[in-house]
C-alpha positions in Angstrom: 11.3 -26.3 -1.7 11.1 -26.0 -5.5 8.5 -28.2 -7.3 9.3 -30.1 -10.5 8.0 -27.3 -12.5 10.4 -24.8 -10.9 7.8 -23.1 -8.6 8.4 -22.0 -5.0 5.3 -21.9 -2.8 7.4 -20.5 0.1 8.7 -17.3 -1.3 11.3 -17.0 1.5 13.2 -19.9 -0.1 12.8 -18.7 -3.7 15.9 -18.0 -5.9 13.8 -15.9 -8.3 14.7 -12.4 -7.3 14.6 -9.2 -9.4 16.0 -5.8 -8.4 14.7 -2.9 -10.4 17.8 -1.0 -11.6 16.7 2.4 -10.2 15.2 1.1 -7.0 16.5 -0.4 -3.8 13.7 -3.0 -3.6 14.2 -6.6 -4.5 11.1 -8.4 -5.6 10.9 -12.1 -4.8 8.9 -14.4 -7.2 7.6 -17.9 -7.1 8.5 -18.7 -10.7 10.8 -17.6 -13.5 7.8 -16.9 -15.6 6.4 -14.4 -13.1 9.7 -12.7 -12.8 10.1 -12.4 -16.5 6.6 -10.9 -16.9 7.4 -8.3 -14.2 10.8 -7.5 -15.8 9.1 -7.0 -19.2 6.3 -4.8 -18.0 7.5 -2.6 -15.1 8.7 0.3 -17.3 5.5 0.6 -19.3 3.5 0.1 -16.1 5.2 3.1 -14.5 4.4 5.3 -17.5 0.7 4.3 -17.4 0.4 4.9 -13.7 2.1 8.3 -13.8 -0.1 9.4 -16.7 -3.2 8.4 -14.7 -1.9 10.4 -11.7 -1.5 13.5 -13.9 -4.9 13.2 -15.5 -6.7 12.5 -12.2 -5.0 15.1 -9.9 -3.8 17.6 -12.5 -0.4 17.5 -10.8 2.8 16.1 -12.2 3.3 13.1 -10.0 6.3 10.8 -10.8 6.4 7.6 -8.8 8.2 4.4 -9.4 7.8 2.3 -6.2 4.0 2.4 -6.0 3.4 1.3 -9.6 6.1 -1.4 -9.2 4.3 -2.8 -6.0 0.9 -2.7 -7.8 2.3 -4.6 -10.7 4.1 -7.1 -8.5 0.9 -7.8 -6.6 -0.9 -8.3 -9.9 1.6 -10.7 -11.4 2.8 -12.7 -8.3 -0.3 -14.7 -7.4 1.3 -17.1 -5.0 2.3 -14.6 -2.3 4.0 -11.3 -1.6 7.6 -10.8 -0.5 9.9 -7.8 -1.1 13.2 -7.0 0.4 13.9 -3.4 1.3 17.2 -1.5 1.1 18.0 -2.6 4.7 17.7 -6.3 3.8 14.4 -6.7 5.7 11.9 -9.1 4.1 8.5 -7.4 4.0 5.2 -9.1 3.4 2.1 -7.2 2.3 0.6 -6.9 5.8 3.8 -5.2 7.1 4.4 -2.8 4.2 4.3 0.9 4.7 5.1 3.1 1.8 6.2 6.5 3.1 7.7 9.0 0.7 6.7 12.5 -0.2 9.1 14.9 -1.8 8.1 18.2 -3.4 10.7 19.4 -5.9 11.2 21.9 -8.7 10.3 20.4 -12.1 13.3 20.4 -14.4 
């Protein structure tokens, strides 16, 4: 149920959902403010994380999903709920990020 201030404490009932254009993950938010903060920050957050990966490991690592999940966890303080490409609702305890592809740099 939504509060007077437009906040959902049960994320499974929330109408605040954001799908990153180049991702298959839908992020569920408790409030419009949290969703807008994520939407405004995710591109810059990706750049920052990828720069950190390059300086730390001296390998060109380009990731989008991991930085998005880290930012989501930082912004969404009332829970954690993402929906994967198969339509499955996933909470933080059930999340497994598995993706390693080595490719030629273009």
